[in-house]
mmCIF file of the C-alpha atoms, coordinates in Angstrom:
data_MODEL
# 
_entry.id   MODEL 
# 
loop_
_atom_site.group_PDB 
_atom_site.id 
_atom_site.type_symbol 
_atom_site.label_atom_id 
_atom_site.label_alt_id 
_atom_site.label_comp_id 
_atom_site.label_asym_id 
_atom_site.label_entity_id 
_atom_site.label_seq_id 
_atom_site.pdbx_PDB_ins_code 
_atom_site.Cartn_x 
_atom_site.Cartn_y 
_atom_site.Cartn_z 
_atom_site.occupancy 
_atom_site.B_iso_or_equiv 
_atom_site.pdbx_formal_charge 
_atom_site.auth_seq_id 
_atom_site.auth_comp_id 
_atom_site.auth_asym_id 
_atom_site.auth_atom_id 
_atom_site.pdbx_PDB_model_num 
ATOM 1   C CA . UNK A 1 1   ? 75.736  76.390  85.392 1.00 0.00 ? 1   UNK A CA 1 
ATOM 2   C CA . UNK A 1 2   ? 76.471  79.200  82.973 1.00 0.00 ? 2   UNK A CA 1 
ATOM 3   C CA . UNK A 1 3   ? 78.124  81.351  85.653 1.00 0.00 ? 3   UNK A CA 1 
ATOM 4   C CA . UNK A 1 4   ? 80.257  78.356  86.675 1.00 0.00 ? 4   UNK A CA 1 
ATOM 5   C CA . UNK A 1 5   ? 81.368  77.868  83.075 1.00 0.00 ? 5   UNK A CA 1 
ATOM 6   C CA . UNK A 1 6   ? 82.259  81.564  82.765 1.00 0.00 ? 6   UNK A CA 1 
ATOM 7   C CA . UNK A 1 7   ? 84.233  81.393  86.013 1.00 0.00 ? 7   UNK A CA 1 
ATOM 8   C CA . UNK A 1 8   ? 86.131  78.296  84.828 1.00 0.00 ? 8   UNK A CA 1 
ATOM 9   C CA . UNK A 1 9   ? 86.969  80.005  81.535 1.00 0.00 ? 9   UNK A CA 1 
ATOM 10  C CA . UNK A 1 10  ? 88.146  83.109  83.385 1.00 0.00 ? 10  UNK A CA 1 
ATOM 11  C CA . UNK A 1 11  ? 90.353  81.020  85.660 1.00 0.00 ? 11  UNK A CA 1 
ATOM 12  C CA . UNK A 1 12  ? 91.810  79.189  82.664 1.00 0.00 ? 12  UNK A CA 1 
ATOM 13  C CA . UNK A 1 13  ? 92.637  82.489  80.924 1.00 0.00 ? 13  UNK A CA 1 
ATOM 14  C CA . UNK A 1 14  ? 94.220  83.772  84.130 1.00 0.00 ? 14  UNK A CA 1 
ATOM 15  C CA . UNK A 1 15  ? 96.342  80.624  84.419 1.00 0.00 ? 15  UNK A CA 1 
ATOM 16  C CA . UNK A 1 16  ? 97.522  81.010  80.811 1.00 0.00 ? 16  UNK A CA 1 
ATOM 17  C CA . UNK A 1 17  ? 98.401  84.676  81.419 1.00 0.00 ? 17  UNK A CA 1 
ATOM 18  C CA . UNK A 1 18  ? 100.344 83.733  84.546 1.00 0.00 ? 18  UNK A CA 1 
ATOM 19  C CA . UNK A 1 19  ? 102.178 80.987  82.652 1.00 0.00 ? 19  UNK A CA 1 
ATOM 20  C CA . UNK A 1 20  ? 103.074 83.429  79.861 1.00 0.00 ? 20  UNK A CA 1 
ATOM 21  C CA . UNK A 1 21  ? 104.419 85.916  82.395 1.00 0.00 ? 21  UNK A CA 1 
ATOM 22  C CA . UNK A 1 22  ? 106.575 83.293  84.128 1.00 0.00 ? 22  UNK A CA 1 
ATOM 23  C CA . UNK A 1 23  ? 108.026 81.936  80.878 1.00 0.00 ? 23  UNK A CA 1 
ATOM 24  C CA . UNK A 1 24  ? 108.798 85.374  79.445 1.00 0.00 ? 24  UNK A CA 1 
ATOM 25  C CA . UNK A 1 25  ? 110.128 86.873  82.704 1.00 0.00 ? 25  UNK A CA 1 
ATOM 26  C CA . UNK A 1 26  ? 113.737 85.655  82.646 1.00 0.00 ? 26  UNK A CA 1 
ATOM 27  C CA . UNK A 1 27  ? 114.388 86.105  78.909 1.00 0.00 ? 27  UNK A CA 1 
ATOM 28  C CA . UNK A 1 28  ? 112.969 89.633  79.190 1.00 0.00 ? 28  UNK A CA 1 
ATOM 29  C CA . UNK A 1 29  ? 115.104 90.367  82.257 1.00 0.00 ? 29  UNK A CA 1 
ATOM 30  C CA . UNK A 1 30  ? 118.221 89.219  80.395 1.00 0.00 ? 30  UNK A CA 1 
ATOM 31  C CA . UNK A 1 31  ? 117.331 91.422  77.404 1.00 0.00 ? 31  UNK A CA 1 
ATOM 32  C CA . UNK A 1 32  ? 116.830 94.458  79.641 1.00 0.00 ? 32  UNK A CA 1 
ATOM 33  C CA . UNK A 1 33  ? 120.154 93.775  81.369 1.00 0.00 ? 33  UNK A CA 1 
ATOM 34  C CA . UNK A 1 34  ? 121.884 93.572  77.969 1.00 0.00 ? 34  UNK A CA 1 
ATOM 35  C CA . UNK A 1 35  ? 120.332 96.902  76.940 1.00 0.00 ? 35  UNK A CA 1 
ATOM 36  C CA . UNK A 1 36  ? 121.528 98.594  80.136 1.00 0.00 ? 36  UNK A CA 1 
ATOM 37  C CA . UNK A 1 37  ? 125.015 97.100  79.820 1.00 0.00 ? 37  UNK A CA 1 
ATOM 38  C CA . UNK A 1 38  ? 125.216 98.199  76.176 1.00 0.00 ? 38  UNK A CA 1 
ATOM 39  C CA . UNK A 1 39  ? 124.333 101.773 77.149 1.00 0.00 ? 39  UNK A CA 1 
ATOM 40  C CA . UNK A 1 40  ? 126.839 101.789 80.031 1.00 0.00 ? 40  UNK A CA 1 
ATOM 41  C CA . UNK A 1 41  ? 129.513 100.266 77.809 1.00 0.00 ? 41  UNK A CA 1 
ATOM 42  C CA . UNK A 1 42  ? 129.072 102.807 75.039 1.00 0.00 ? 42  UNK A CA 1 
ATOM 43  C CA . UNK A 1 43  ? 129.018 105.720 77.478 1.00 0.00 ? 43  UNK A CA 1 
ATOM 44  C CA . UNK A 1 44  ? 132.272 104.439 78.957 1.00 0.00 ? 44  UNK A CA 1 
ATOM 45  C CA . UNK A 1 45  ? 133.777 103.670 75.528 1.00 0.00 ? 45  UNK A CA 1 
ATOM 46  C CA . UNK A 1 46  ? 134.162 99.929  75.979 1.00 0.00 ? 46  UNK A CA 1 
ATOM 47  C CA . UNK A 1 47  ? 135.998 98.309  73.042 1.00 0.00 ? 47  UNK A CA 1 
ATOM 48  C CA . UNK A 1 48  ? 134.529 96.760  69.924 1.00 0.00 ? 48  UNK A CA 1 
ATOM 49  C CA . UNK A 1 49  ? 133.052 94.254  69.267 1.00 0.00 ? 49  UNK A CA 1 
ATOM 50  C CA . UNK A 1 50  ? 131.625 94.228  72.802 1.00 0.00 ? 50  UNK A CA 1 
ATOM 51  C CA . UNK A 1 51  ? 129.839 97.505  72.029 1.00 0.00 ? 51  UNK A CA 1 
ATOM 52  C CA . UNK A 1 52  ? 129.609 99.685  68.938 1.00 0.00 ? 52  UNK A CA 1 
ATOM 53  C CA . UNK A 1 53  ? 128.457 103.314 68.909 1.00 0.00 ? 53  UNK A CA 1 
ATOM 54  C CA . UNK A 1 54  ? 128.085 103.552 65.114 1.00 0.00 ? 54  UNK A CA 1 
ATOM 55  C CA . UNK A 1 55  ? 124.566 103.948 63.652 1.00 0.00 ? 55  UNK A CA 1 
ATOM 56  C CA . UNK A 1 56  ? 122.921 100.508 63.841 1.00 0.00 ? 56  UNK A CA 1 
ATOM 57  C CA . UNK A 1 57  ? 126.276 99.284  65.140 1.00 0.00 ? 57  UNK A CA 1 
ATOM 58  C CA . UNK A 1 58  ? 126.476 95.517  65.519 1.00 0.00 ? 58  UNK A CA 1 
ATOM 59  C CA . UNK A 1 59  ? 128.014 94.335  68.788 1.00 0.00 ? 59  UNK A CA 1 
ATOM 60  C CA . UNK A 1 60  ? 128.144 91.325  71.080 1.00 0.00 ? 60  UNK A CA 1 
ATOM 61  C CA . UNK A 1 61  ? 126.006 93.172  73.621 1.00 0.00 ? 61  UNK A CA 1 
ATOM 62  C CA . UNK A 1 62  ? 122.798 93.394  71.630 1.00 0.00 ? 62  UNK A CA 1 
ATOM 63  C CA . UNK A 1 63  ? 119.254 92.152  72.145 1.00 0.00 ? 63  UNK A CA 1 
ATOM 64  C CA . UNK A 1 64  ? 118.873 91.257  68.461 1.00 0.00 ? 64  UNK A CA 1 
ATOM 65  C CA . UNK A 1 65  ? 121.100 88.199  68.875 1.00 0.00 ? 65  UNK A CA 1 
ATOM 66  C CA . UNK A 1 66  ? 118.963 86.919  71.749 1.00 0.00 ? 66  UNK A CA 1 
ATOM 67  C CA . UNK A 1 67  ? 115.857 86.349  69.620 1.00 0.00 ? 67  UNK A CA 1 
ATOM 68  C CA . UNK A 1 68  ? 116.910 82.995  68.044 1.00 0.00 ? 68  UNK A CA 1 
ATOM 69  C CA . UNK A 1 69  ? 117.898 81.649  71.473 1.00 0.00 ? 69  UNK A CA 1 
ATOM 70  C CA . UNK A 1 70  ? 114.687 82.872  73.071 1.00 0.00 ? 70  UNK A CA 1 
ATOM 71  C CA . UNK A 1 71  ? 112.637 81.427  70.218 1.00 0.00 ? 71  UNK A CA 1 
ATOM 72  C CA . UNK A 1 72  ? 114.208 78.004  70.722 1.00 0.00 ? 72  UNK A CA 1 
ATOM 73  C CA . UNK A 1 73  ? 113.685 78.274  74.486 1.00 0.00 ? 73  UNK A CA 1 
ATOM 74  C CA . UNK A 1 74  ? 109.970 79.053  74.077 1.00 0.00 ? 74  UNK A CA 1 
ATOM 75  C CA . UNK A 1 75  ? 109.475 76.255  71.550 1.00 0.00 ? 75  UNK A CA 1 
ATOM 76  C CA . UNK A 1 76  ? 111.063 73.670  73.855 1.00 0.00 ? 76  UNK A CA 1 
ATOM 77  C CA . UNK A 1 77  ? 109.012 74.914  76.814 1.00 0.00 ? 77  UNK A CA 1 
ATOM 78  C CA . UNK A 1 78  ? 105.787 74.555  74.848 1.00 0.00 ? 78  UNK A CA 1 
ATOM 79  C CA . UNK A 1 79  ? 106.788 71.150  73.484 1.00 0.00 ? 79  UNK A CA 1 
ATOM 80  C CA . UNK A 1 80  ? 107.471 69.872  76.996 1.00 0.00 ? 80  UNK A CA 1 
ATOM 81  C CA . UNK A 1 81  ? 104.062 71.160  78.069 1.00 0.00 ? 81  UNK A CA 1 
ATOM 82  C CA . UNK A 1 82  ? 102.514 69.280  75.105 1.00 0.00 ? 82  UNK A CA 1 
ATOM 83  C CA . UNK A 1 83  ? 101.388 72.553  73.502 1.00 0.00 ? 83  UNK A CA 1 
ATOM 84  C CA . UNK A 1 84  ? 102.920 72.032  70.097 1.00 0.00 ? 84  UNK A CA 1 
ATOM 85  C CA . UNK A 1 85  ? 101.109 71.929  66.742 1.00 0.00 ? 85  UNK A CA 1 
ATOM 86  C CA . UNK A 1 86  ? 100.477 68.564  65.162 1.00 0.00 ? 86  UNK A CA 1 
ATOM 87  C CA . UNK A 1 87  ? 102.312 69.664  62.019 1.00 0.00 ? 87  UNK A CA 1 
ATOM 88  C CA . UNK A 1 88  ? 105.466 71.506  63.077 1.00 0.00 ? 88  UNK A CA 1 
ATOM 89  C CA . UNK A 1 89  ? 106.502 72.098  59.491 1.00 0.00 ? 89  UNK A CA 1 
ATOM 90  C CA . UNK A 1 90  ? 103.499 74.374  58.916 1.00 0.00 ? 90  UNK A CA 1 
ATOM 91  C CA . UNK A 1 91  ? 104.844 76.819  61.504 1.00 0.00 ? 91  UNK A CA 1 
ATOM 92  C CA . UNK A 1 92  ? 108.336 76.634  60.003 1.00 0.00 ? 92  UNK A CA 1 
ATOM 93  C CA . UNK A 1 93  ? 107.042 77.322  56.491 1.00 0.00 ? 93  UNK A CA 1 
ATOM 94  C CA . UNK A 1 94  ? 104.795 80.117  57.792 1.00 0.00 ? 94  UNK A CA 1 
ATOM 95  C CA . UNK A 1 95  ? 107.774 81.745  59.526 1.00 0.00 ? 95  UNK A CA 1 
ATOM 96  C CA . UNK A 1 96  ? 109.911 81.317  56.405 1.00 0.00 ? 96  UNK A CA 1 
ATOM 97  C CA . UNK A 1 97  ? 107.302 83.026  54.245 1.00 0.00 ? 97  UNK A CA 1 
ATOM 98  C CA . UNK A 1 98  ? 106.905 85.653  56.967 1.00 0.00 ? 98  UNK A CA 1 
ATOM 99  C CA . UNK A 1 99  ? 110.630 86.342  56.873 1.00 0.00 ? 99  UNK A CA 1 
ATOM 100 C CA . UNK A 1 100 ? 110.506 86.766  53.092 1.00 0.00 ? 100 UNK A CA 1 
ATOM 101 C CA . UNK A 1 101 ? 107.653 89.260  53.465 1.00 0.00 ? 101 UNK A CA 1 
ATOM 102 C CA . UNK A 1 102 ? 109.503 91.129  56.218 1.00 0.00 ? 102 UNK A CA 1 
ATOM 103 C CA . UNK A 1 103 ? 112.638 91.392  54.067 1.00 0.00 ? 103 UNK A CA 1 
ATOM 104 C CA . UNK A 1 104 ? 110.532 92.571  51.131 1.00 0.00 ? 104 UNK A CA 1 
ATOM 105 C CA . UNK A 1 105 ? 109.022 95.266  53.332 1.00 0.00 ? 105 UNK A CA 1 
ATOM 106 C CA . UNK A 1 106 ? 112.466 96.382  54.507 1.00 0.00 ? 106 UNK A CA 1 
ATOM 107 C CA . UNK A 1 107 ? 113.698 96.517  50.911 1.00 0.00 ? 107 UNK A CA 1 
ATOM 108 C CA . UNK A 1 108 ? 110.692 98.641  49.923 1.00 0.00 ? 108 UNK A CA 1 
ATOM 109 C CA . UNK A 1 109 ? 111.258 101.026 52.832 1.00 0.00 ? 109 UNK A CA 1 
ATOM 110 C CA . UNK A 1 110 ? 114.933 101.508 52.023 1.00 0.00 ? 110 UNK A CA 1 
ATOM 111 C CA . UNK A 1 111 ? 114.530 101.646 48.233 1.00 0.00 ? 111 UNK A CA 1 
ATOM 112 C CA . UNK A 1 112 ? 113.680 105.353 48.067 1.00 0.00 ? 112 UNK A CA 1 
ATOM 113 C CA . UNK A 1 113 ? 111.600 104.760 44.927 1.00 0.00 ? 113 UNK A CA 1 
ATOM 114 C CA . UNK A 1 114 ? 108.362 106.148 46.375 1.00 0.00 ? 114 UNK A CA 1 
ATOM 115 C CA . UNK A 1 115 ? 107.290 108.677 48.971 1.00 0.00 ? 115 UNK A CA 1 
ATOM 116 C CA . UNK A 1 116 ? 107.974 107.828 52.604 1.00 0.00 ? 116 UNK A CA 1 
ATOM 117 C CA . UNK A 1 117 ? 104.237 107.406 53.283 1.00 0.00 ? 117 UNK A CA 1 
ATOM 118 C CA . UNK A 1 118 ? 103.877 104.760 50.581 1.00 0.00 ? 118 UNK A CA 1 
ATOM 119 C CA . UNK A 1 119 ? 107.069 102.968 51.616 1.00 0.00 ? 119 UNK A CA 1 
ATOM 120 C CA . UNK A 1 120 ? 106.258 102.810 55.325 1.00 0.00 ? 120 UNK A CA 1 
ATOM 121 C CA . UNK A 1 121 ? 102.663 101.704 54.608 1.00 0.00 ? 121 UNK A CA 1 
ATOM 122 C CA . UNK A 1 122 ? 103.872 98.938  52.312 1.00 0.00 ? 122 UNK A CA 1 
ATOM 123 C CA . UNK A 1 123 ? 106.464 97.862  54.855 1.00 0.00 ? 123 UNK A CA 1 
ATOM 124 C CA . UNK A 1 124 ? 103.835 97.841  57.598 1.00 0.00 ? 124 UNK A CA 1 
ATOM 125 C CA . UNK A 1 125 ? 101.375 95.724  55.578 1.00 0.00 ? 125 UNK A CA 1 
ATOM 126 C CA . UNK A 1 126 ? 103.990 93.199  54.434 1.00 0.00 ? 126 UNK A CA 1 
ATOM 127 C CA . UNK A 1 127 ? 105.405 92.907  57.942 1.00 0.00 ? 127 UNK A CA 1 
ATOM 128 C CA . UNK A 1 128 ? 101.967 92.538  59.536 1.00 0.00 ? 128 UNK A CA 1 
ATOM 129 C CA . UNK A 1 129 ? 101.053 89.709  57.169 1.00 0.00 ? 129 UNK A CA 1 
ATOM 130 C CA . UNK A 1 130 ? 104.419 88.073  57.757 1.00 0.00 ? 130 UNK A CA 1 
ATOM 131 C CA . UNK A 1 131 ? 103.935 88.247  61.522 1.00 0.00 ? 131 UNK A CA 1 
ATOM 132 C CA . UNK A 1 132 ? 100.371 86.901  61.309 1.00 0.00 ? 132 UNK A CA 1 
ATOM 133 C CA . UNK A 1 133 ? 101.382 83.671  59.573 1.00 0.00 ? 133 UNK A CA 1 
ATOM 134 C CA . UNK A 1 134 ? 103.173 82.078  62.567 1.00 0.00 ? 134 UNK A CA 1 
ATOM 135 C CA . UNK A 1 135 ? 100.325 83.309  64.764 1.00 0.00 ? 135 UNK A CA 1 
ATOM 136 C CA . UNK A 1 136 ? 97.844  81.261  62.731 1.00 0.00 ? 136 UNK A CA 1 
ATOM 137 C CA . UNK A 1 137 ? 99.895  78.063  62.878 1.00 0.00 ? 137 UNK A CA 1 
ATOM 138 C CA . UNK A 1 138 ? 101.051 78.158  66.540 1.00 0.00 ? 138 UNK A CA 1 
ATOM 139 C CA . UNK A 1 139 ? 99.134  80.744  68.634 1.00 0.00 ? 139 UNK A CA 1 
ATOM 140 C CA . UNK A 1 140 ? 100.773 79.969  72.031 1.00 0.00 ? 140 UNK A CA 1 
ATOM 141 C CA . UNK A 1 141 ? 104.252 80.469  70.560 1.00 0.00 ? 141 UNK A CA 1 
ATOM 142 C CA . UNK A 1 142 ? 103.145 83.704  68.906 1.00 0.00 ? 142 UNK A CA 1 
ATOM 143 C CA . UNK A 1 143 ? 101.829 84.968  72.244 1.00 0.00 ? 143 UNK A CA 1 
ATOM 144 C CA . UNK A 1 144 ? 105.118 84.256  74.021 1.00 0.00 ? 144 UNK A CA 1 
ATOM 145 C CA . UNK A 1 145 ? 107.285 85.780  71.304 1.00 0.00 ? 145 UNK A CA 1 
ATOM 146 C CA . UNK A 1 146 ? 105.113 88.886  71.026 1.00 0.00 ? 146 UNK A CA 1 
ATOM 147 C CA . UNK A 1 147 ? 105.159 89.375  74.807 1.00 0.00 ? 147 UNK A CA 1 
ATOM 148 C CA . UNK A 1 148 ? 108.939 88.975  74.818 1.00 0.00 ? 148 UNK A CA 1 
ATOM 149 C CA . UNK A 1 149 ? 109.245 91.375  71.900 1.00 0.00 ? 149 UNK A CA 1 
ATOM 150 C CA . UNK A 1 150 ? 107.493 94.156  73.785 1.00 0.00 ? 150 UNK A CA 1 
ATOM 151 C CA . UNK A 1 151 ? 109.224 93.377  77.082 1.00 0.00 ? 151 UNK A CA 1 
ATOM 152 C CA . UNK A 1 152 ? 112.643 93.566  75.411 1.00 0.00 ? 152 UNK A CA 1 
ATOM 153 C CA . UNK A 1 153 ? 112.097 96.453  72.997 1.00 0.00 ? 153 UNK A CA 1 
ATOM 154 C CA . UNK A 1 154 ? 110.140 98.998  75.054 1.00 0.00 ? 154 UNK A CA 1 
ATOM 155 C CA . UNK A 1 155 ? 113.202 99.488  77.322 1.00 0.00 ? 155 UNK A CA 1 
ATOM 156 C CA . UNK A 1 156 ? 115.275 100.095 74.166 1.00 0.00 ? 156 UNK A CA 1 
ATOM 157 C CA . UNK A 1 157 ? 112.817 102.801 73.091 1.00 0.00 ? 157 UNK A CA 1 
ATOM 158 C CA . UNK A 1 158 ? 113.133 104.417 76.529 1.00 0.00 ? 158 UNK A CA 1 
ATOM 159 C CA . UNK A 1 159 ? 116.935 104.336 76.410 1.00 0.00 ? 159 UNK A CA 1 
ATOM 160 C CA . UNK A 1 160 ? 116.886 105.812 72.908 1.00 0.00 ? 160 UNK A CA 1 
ATOM 161 C CA . UNK A 1 161 ? 114.635 108.632 74.076 1.00 0.00 ? 161 UNK A CA 1 
ATOM 162 C CA . UNK A 1 162 ? 117.091 109.439 76.858 1.00 0.00 ? 162 UNK A CA 1 
ATOM 163 C CA . UNK A 1 163 ? 120.077 109.170 74.499 1.00 0.00 ? 163 UNK A CA 1 
ATOM 164 C CA . UNK A 1 164 ? 118.550 111.428 71.861 1.00 0.00 ? 164 UNK A CA 1 
ATOM 165 C CA . UNK A 1 165 ? 117.600 113.967 74.521 1.00 0.00 ? 165 UNK A CA 1 
ATOM 166 C CA . UNK A 1 166 ? 120.998 113.859 76.162 1.00 0.00 ? 166 UNK A CA 1 
ATOM 167 C CA . UNK A 1 167 ? 123.178 113.515 73.029 1.00 0.00 ? 167 UNK A CA 1 
ATOM 168 C CA . UNK A 1 168 ? 125.028 110.575 74.543 1.00 0.00 ? 168 UNK A CA 1 
ATOM 169 C CA . UNK A 1 169 ? 127.188 109.779 71.532 1.00 0.00 ? 169 UNK A CA 1 
ATOM 170 C CA . UNK A 1 170 ? 126.053 106.139 71.453 1.00 0.00 ? 170 UNK A CA 1 
ATOM 171 C CA . UNK A 1 171 ? 124.416 104.027 68.778 1.00 0.00 ? 171 UNK A CA 1 
ATOM 172 C CA . UNK A 1 172 ? 121.118 104.779 70.519 1.00 0.00 ? 172 UNK A CA 1 
ATOM 173 C CA . UNK A 1 173 ? 121.304 108.390 69.326 1.00 0.00 ? 173 UNK A CA 1 
ATOM 174 C CA . UNK A 1 174 ? 123.542 107.985 66.257 1.00 0.00 ? 174 UNK A CA 1 
ATOM 175 C CA . UNK A 1 175 ? 121.485 109.199 63.290 1.00 0.00 ? 175 UNK A CA 1 
ATOM 176 C CA . UNK A 1 176 ? 123.996 108.965 60.458 1.00 0.00 ? 176 UNK A CA 1 
ATOM 177 C CA . UNK A 1 177 ? 122.592 110.815 57.418 1.00 0.00 ? 177 UNK A CA 1 
ATOM 178 C CA . UNK A 1 178 ? 119.091 111.106 58.850 1.00 0.00 ? 178 UNK A CA 1 
ATOM 179 C CA . UNK A 1 179 ? 117.724 114.579 57.976 1.00 0.00 ? 179 UNK A CA 1 
ATOM 180 C CA . UNK A 1 180 ? 117.117 117.129 60.778 1.00 0.00 ? 180 UNK A CA 1 
ATOM 181 C CA . UNK A 1 181 ? 113.320 117.106 61.162 1.00 0.00 ? 181 UNK A CA 1 
ATOM 182 C CA . UNK A 1 182 ? 112.964 117.842 64.870 1.00 0.00 ? 182 UNK A CA 1 
ATOM 183 C CA . UNK A 1 183 ? 113.165 115.695 67.981 1.00 0.00 ? 183 UNK A CA 1 
ATOM 184 C CA . UNK A 1 184 ? 109.738 114.057 68.063 1.00 0.00 ? 184 UNK A CA 1 
ATOM 185 C CA . UNK A 1 185 ? 109.453 113.228 64.335 1.00 0.00 ? 185 UNK A CA 1 
ATOM 186 C CA . UNK A 1 186 ? 112.978 111.809 64.499 1.00 0.00 ? 186 UNK A CA 1 
ATOM 187 C CA . UNK A 1 187 ? 112.280 109.780 67.615 1.00 0.00 ? 187 UNK A CA 1 
ATOM 188 C CA . UNK A 1 188 ? 109.026 108.397 66.241 1.00 0.00 ? 188 UNK A CA 1 
ATOM 189 C CA . UNK A 1 189 ? 110.602 107.336 62.951 1.00 0.00 ? 189 UNK A CA 1 
ATOM 190 C CA . UNK A 1 190 ? 113.942 105.957 64.135 1.00 0.00 ? 190 UNK A CA 1 
ATOM 191 C CA . UNK A 1 191 ? 112.946 104.497 67.505 1.00 0.00 ? 191 UNK A CA 1 
ATOM 192 C CA . UNK A 1 192 ? 109.303 104.414 68.554 1.00 0.00 ? 192 UNK A CA 1 
ATOM 193 C CA . UNK A 1 193 ? 107.751 102.824 65.458 1.00 0.00 ? 193 UNK A CA 1 
ATOM 194 C CA . UNK A 1 194 ? 110.532 100.236 65.012 1.00 0.00 ? 194 UNK A CA 1 
ATOM 195 C CA . UNK A 1 195 ? 110.496 99.305  68.689 1.00 0.00 ? 195 UNK A CA 1 
ATOM 196 C CA . UNK A 1 196 ? 106.738 98.971  69.083 1.00 0.00 ? 196 UNK A CA 1 
ATOM 197 C CA . UNK A 1 197 ? 106.027 97.101  65.845 1.00 0.00 ? 197 UNK A CA 1 
ATOM 198 C CA . UNK A 1 198 ? 108.830 96.107  63.486 1.00 0.00 ? 198 UNK A CA 1 
ATOM 199 C CA . UNK A 1 199 ? 111.145 94.584  66.090 1.00 0.00 ? 199 UNK A CA 1 
ATOM 200 C CA . UNK A 1 200 ? 108.233 92.625  67.576 1.00 0.00 ? 200 UNK A CA 1 
ATOM 201 C CA . UNK A 1 201 ? 107.638 91.229  64.101 1.00 0.00 ? 201 UNK A CA 1 
ATOM 202 C CA . UNK A 1 202 ? 111.294 90.272  63.946 1.00 0.00 ? 202 UNK A CA 1 
ATOM 203 C CA . UNK A 1 203 ? 110.987 88.511  67.307 1.00 0.00 ? 203 UNK A CA 1 
ATOM 204 C CA . UNK A 1 204 ? 107.908 86.553  66.215 1.00 0.00 ? 204 UNK A CA 1 
ATOM 205 C CA . UNK A 1 205 ? 109.180 85.561  62.767 1.00 0.00 ? 205 UNK A CA 1 
ATOM 206 C CA . UNK A 1 206 ? 112.813 84.753  63.555 1.00 0.00 ? 206 UNK A CA 1 
ATOM 207 C CA . UNK A 1 207 ? 111.973 83.230  66.932 1.00 0.00 ? 207 UNK A CA 1 
ATOM 208 C CA . UNK A 1 208 ? 109.412 80.895  65.349 1.00 0.00 ? 208 UNK A CA 1 
ATOM 209 C CA . UNK A 1 209 ? 111.695 80.034  62.435 1.00 0.00 ? 209 UNK A CA 1 
ATOM 210 C CA . UNK A 1 210 ? 114.749 79.144  64.525 1.00 0.00 ? 210 UNK A CA 1 
ATOM 211 C CA . UNK A 1 211 ? 112.742 77.556  67.329 1.00 0.00 ? 211 UNK A CA 1 
ATOM 212 C CA . UNK A 1 212 ? 110.754 75.195  65.115 1.00 0.00 ? 212 UNK A CA 1 
ATOM 213 C CA . UNK A 1 213 ? 113.904 74.281  63.160 1.00 0.00 ? 213 UNK A CA 1 
ATOM 214 C CA . UNK A 1 214 ? 115.747 73.465  66.392 1.00 0.00 ? 214 UNK A CA 1 
ATOM 215 C CA . UNK A 1 215 ? 112.874 71.318  67.670 1.00 0.00 ? 215 UNK A CA 1 
ATOM 216 C CA . UNK A 1 216 ? 112.538 69.483  64.349 1.00 0.00 ? 216 UNK A CA 1 
ATOM 217 C CA . UNK A 1 217 ? 116.274 68.703  64.310 1.00 0.00 ? 217 UNK A CA 1 
ATOM 218 C CA . UNK A 1 218 ? 116.198 67.457  67.911 1.00 0.00 ? 218 UNK A CA 1 
ATOM 219 C CA . UNK A 1 219 ? 113.186 65.241  67.253 1.00 0.00 ? 219 UNK A CA 1 
ATOM 220 C CA . UNK A 1 220 ? 114.839 63.832  64.107 1.00 0.00 ? 220 UNK A CA 1 
ATOM 221 C CA . UNK A 1 221 ? 117.970 62.962  66.122 1.00 0.00 ? 221 UNK A CA 1 
ATOM 222 C CA . UNK A 1 222 ? 115.869 61.271  68.782 1.00 0.00 ? 222 UNK A CA 1 
ATOM 223 C CA . UNK A 1 223 ? 114.018 59.198  66.183 1.00 0.00 ? 223 UNK A CA 1 
ATOM 224 C CA . UNK A 1 224 ? 117.276 58.002  64.645 1.00 0.00 ? 224 UNK A CA 1 
ATOM 225 C CA . UNK A 1 225 ? 118.715 57.045  68.030 1.00 0.00 ? 225 UNK A CA 1 
ATOM 226 C CA . UNK A 1 226 ? 115.698 54.871  68.949 1.00 0.00 ? 226 UNK A CA 1 
# 
């Protein structure tokens, strides 16, 4: 009896993992394609605003803009599968507070008032708390957004490693006024840490915020039309 229960639980977990993979697959593939196109475009000097080789250059081809769309897509998929929280507003408020904490962490990091160690630790703690709030209110959505975050940002970290090594002259290796501290310390600070933590937090917080807002608006329209 016990072994049967364990087997059923294992099968259920496997089914959830498979479902997560299938839902995240296409959004992640699109994000990877955008990253590759952005790199090709900058190497071939495509015009602005399609690409932008300036440090942190904003451009149409960018994975950052995909997060709100992906968040809405995940929310609608979960809602159709009847895996939505009973109180949608709790997730929205949690994401809103999470965004405020994330912005506070970014402000602290860029303030220059304290040592880098203190600033990055404070940013990490504030961001981690901000990311945890949507996770507590809607765990399945958090799982999808986190998986998408890693699937979309790890390729960016790889491209940045190649760009920094090869001095491509793209936004992937544009350092602006960043001090010369050596390749690995530079890569870890400007690419690896952001792409394996902070951008995942952005995906979770903004994806949950926009997604829950979109679903709430759609449900309100449906109620008024009935």
